[in-house]
Each structure stands twice: as structure tokens, then as C-alpha cells.
N, C-alpha and C positions, 0 to 999 in steps of 0.2 A: 259636165263634171267629168274630169279625166279619171279620177279614182273610181267613181261608180261605173263608168264605162269599162274600165279595165277589169273590174270584178265580174260584170256580166259577161264580158268576153271570155274570161277564164271559166266561169260556171254558167253555161247557157240555160241550165234548168233551175237555176237558183231562184227561189221565191223568197223574198226577204223584205224587210223594212229597214230603210236607211235613215239615220238621223245624223245630221251634221250641224256643227256649231261653229260660227265664225267668231273668233276672239278679237277683242278690240286691239290687243297688242300684236296682231298679225302672227300669232303662233299657228302651226300647222293645224289642218282640219282634224277633228276628233270624230271618228265614225264608229258607231256601235252597230253591230250586226247581230240580229236575232234570227235564227232559223232552226227548225226542228230537224233538218236533214243533215246539217253540216256540224261536225264536232271537231274543234281545234284542240290539240294536245300540246301543251307547252313543254318544250325540251329544256332541261336545266343547263345552265352555262357551265362548261368544263374549263377549269382554270389550270393552266400548265404549272407543274412544280417549279419550273425555272422562273416563273413570274413571282412565285411566293418566296423562294429561297434567294433573296437578295443578299448582298454582302452585309448590309446592316442587320438583317434578320439573323444571319448566321453568327455574327459577332454578339448580338444580344443573347442568343440561345447559349453560346459558349460561356459567356460571363455568368449567366444564371446557373448553369450546370456546375461551374467552378465554385460559386458561392454555396450551393447546396452540398457539394462534397466536403468543403471546408467545415460547414456547420456540423455535418455528420461526424467528421473526424474529431472535432472539438468535443462533441458530446461523448463519443466513445472514449476519448482520452481522459475525460474527467471522471468517468465511471471506474470505481475500484473493482478489480476482479475479485471474485469470491475465493479464488484458489489461494491456498497457503501451502508452504512446503511441509515436509514431514520429517524434519530433523530438529534435534535439540542441540544447541551449542552450549557447551560448558566453557566459560571464559572466566578469567580472574588471575590474580597474582600467583606466582609460583608458591608451592607449599600450602596452598589454601585448601587442598583436599579434593580437587577435581577428579584426579585419576582414581582416588579412593571411592568416589561416588560411582564412577564408571564401572569399577570392578571391586566389589566388596568382599569377594571370596578368595582373593589372592594377595600375597604381600605386595605392597605398592612402594613406589619411589617417585621422586620428582621426574616428570616426563619432559624430554626435550624434542619431542616430535608429536605430530597430531595423531591421536588414537581415535578409532571409531569402533562402534559396536552396535549391533541391532538388538533391541530389546522389545518385548511384548508386555504391555501394561496389563492386559487381560486377554483371555482366550478369544474374545470377539473383536478386540481392537486391532487396528492396523499396526504392523510392526513400526517401531520408531528408531530412526538412525540417530545415535548419540555421538556427537563429535567433541572430543576433549582437545581443546586448543591450548598449547603450552603458554605459560604466563611470562616467560622470559622476555624482557623488553625488546630484544632484537627480532623476535619472531611472533610476538603476541598479536600483531595486526593481521596474522593469517586468517583470523576469524572472518574478515571481510570477504574472503573467497567463498565462504559458505553462507553468507548472510541472506542472499536472495532466495535460497532454498530452505531457510530456517522457519520452523513453526514457532519456536520459542528460544529465548536466550536466557540462560541462568548465569548470573555473575556471582561466582563463589568467593566468599570472604572468610578468612580465618577469624572468627569472633574472639578468640583468645589472645590475638596479637594485634588487633586493629588499633588499639590505643597507642601502640608504638610506631606503626607504619601507616597511619591514616593518610598523610599527604601522598604517599606513593600509590596507595590503593585508590584514592580519589582521582589521581591523574589517569590511572588505567581505566577506571570507570568513565571518566570524561571522554576518552577516546571511543568507548562503546556508545555512549549517549550521542555523541556527534555523528557517528556512523548511522545510527538508527534514524535520527532526524534528517539525515542527508539522503535517505532513500527517495526514489522518484515518487511523485504523488500517485501514480498509477499502480504502485506496488504496495500491498498491505504490509504494515510493519509487524514483525513477530512480537509475541507477548514477551514481557520482560519481568524477570524475578531476580531479586537480590537474596542470595542464600547465605544466611548467617550460619556457617558451618562450624563444626566442632563445638557445638553449644553444650555438649556434655562436660566440657572442661569448666563450665561456670556452675557455681553452687546456687541451687534454687533457694529462694527466700520464702517467707510465709505468705507473701503477697504476689509473687510472680514465679513462674516456672523457669527453668534454665533456658528454654526456647524463647520465652518472652524477653528475658534479660538480654540474650544474645541479639535478638532483632532490634530491641531498643538501643542497645549500645552501637550497633553497626549503623543504624539509621541516623542517630544524632551526630556521630563522628563524621560520616560521609556528607551529611547536609552542611555541616560546619566547614569542612574542607572544600567542598564544591562551591560554597558561597564565597569563600576567599578567592577561588579561581575566577568566578564570575565577575566579582567587583574589580579584580586586577585587570581582567581583559576589558571591561567596560571603561576603565580609567586609562587604558592604553599602556598599562604597566605589565610587562611580560612576567610570567611565572616561570621560575627556573625548573627545567625538566628534571625529574627524579628518575626517569625511565631510560629510554634509549639514548645513546650518545648522539649529539648533533640532531636532536629532534626539532627540526625547523617548523613543524606544523603545530607545535604546542601553543604558540601565541596566536594562531589563527583558528583554533578550535571553537566551535559554537555548541549548540545543543543544550544550553543551560537556561533557556528562557522559561519563565513561569507565568501563569495567569496573573494579570495585574501588575506585572513588572516588579514585584517585591523580592524579598530574599528567596534563595533557592529552597524549595520544599518539594519533596518527592510527590506529595499528594496534589501539588499544583503545577507539576511539570507539564509543559506544552506537548511533550512527545507522547503522552498517553499514560495509562495506568502502570504503576510499579507495584509488584507484589513482594512482600517480605516473608521469607520462610526460615524456620530454624531446623537444622538437620544435624545428624551425627552418624558415624559408622564406626565399626570396630576394624582397626587396621593392624597389620604387623603380626597377625596370628591366623591360624587356620580356623575357619568358621565351621563348627560342627552343626549337624541338623538341629540339635537342641538350641544352638545360639542363633539359628537363621531367623527365627521370628523376631528376636530382639534387634538384630541387625536391620531387618526390613522395617521395623517400627521406626528406626531413626530417620529413614528416608520417606516415611509415609506422607509428610506435608508436600514434598516434591512430587511424589507419585500422584497424589490427589489433585494437585494443581495441573499436572499434565493431562490427567483424565478429564478434567473440566474443560480443557481446551479442545478435546476431541469432538 
């Protein structure tokens, strides 16, 4: 036996018992060695990194990493950030009373430039930047420059004249609704309120206050005019622009879709919740300390709405 002789030659003092088995298929001998004096320690096989990192392995790992990164990016992109801006945009047609709301203690006039003011709703609240955007058709779209930093948008309407200029006011509002619904999904849309201003010009009835009458009037007229614009656009019929000259975007505006695809209604608007407020201020005269409480009261609905958003 060559194998046994070689073992005894290597270990002359080896005392052991050898067992060998001859397999019928001529496989090599299997020899089992039992000895109390000899201990054999198995050494694990060391695999070279070069043997593992084959081109196929590197390609598979790269593809897996790319898929993982894309999945993480998609999840993060679909999550809406909790951050919202800290500014209020006052938008709406000219002479609707935006500048009067911004500054109720000074004589006011129609503004042709963007005005800003920092106000504090309460001693503990964070100061709010109020941006008054002119309503002139040529420059009214400047509100888009401030939209991404807006916490809220207040569309101010003169409730005493809405019956006469409803189509023009609706067109202006249509631009605002389109801009709000065109924000990227990753950006939270600012809250929207339609302010029925100058409600003190309406006479209260036995069943409704002047604020309620103003809000109902503004809501019904704007819903009617916006529905006309929606059906005209859906039928491919352009609506004549009553605002800026050469307004080529008017026929391409969206933002009027409602749940269920029915007539336009603010409470079913796909863009989110729309709040209606009735306000009024005293303008054109100096406000004395005795009148300050009454002046503030006229803007209380707007102030309370902003405080609820904080």
C-alpha cells in the first residue's frame, strides 16, 4: 500500500488504525485515520478578490445600485415637504381694495407697483409678509414671482361692483387658479381665500348680514362666469380676453376641473379648498384711536383665517 507506507514514513512513531475501502467505480481510496496523538487543523480556503469581482458581478452590482437610488429618489420626490412660505399674496382686479387692506390707517389710491409690508397677527406669531400685487392687466401676473414663497393667497373682489364686471374678474381669477394647479407636486399649494371686500356697501337684510350677502353674490357670479370659460375651453371655443392685450395664453388656461366633471363649483374644485370671506375697511380718512376697533373688526374674518393657517 503506497499511501500507508508514505504515512508511516512521514510519522515513524505513528500508532493508528487504517481503514480503506475499494469502490466499485474505481474512485480513489478513502482512508480514515484515528489517532490520539495527531490533531489535524483544517485551514479555510482564501478566495482572491479578483476571482470574485468579475465583470459580470460588477455590472450586476452597478445595476442594482442604480435601481435602488432611483427608487429612493422617486419616493422622496412624491413626498410633499411640510415647509410652507410665510407670505400673504393680495391679488385681484384694480380698485378692489387690496391696498386699503394692506394699510388701513393711510389714505389709499390705486397702486401700480407691488407693495409689501410686514405685519404681526399676534405677539407670539411669526411676522407675516404681505405682498400687494397690482391688478392692472399688464402687470397682474407678477404674483407668480412670489407664489412659491406664499403661505396664502387672498383674491380680493369688490362685492359692490361684481355684478357689472363679473367676466373680467373671473378671467383674472382664472389665471390665479391655473397658476395654483400648475405648481409642481412636490410643492405644497398655498391656501386660497376669495375676499368679498367692501361688503359694508351692501344693506343687510332680516335673514342675512352684509358679509353673507357679499360672499353669496361673489360666489354665484364667479361660479357662473368660470363655468362659461370652462365649457368654452372644453368645446374648443376661445374666450375673448378682457384683460391684457394680446393675451395668447387665455385659450390655453386650465385649472377649472371639478370632482365628477360637472359644472364648476368652488366646493368641488380639484385644486383644493376655497374659503370665502366678507371684509371691509374705512378708507380716505384718518383713523382715530376710537375708530381703530371698528376698522379692525372689518378685517377680522381675514385675520382669523390667517391665524388658523399658522
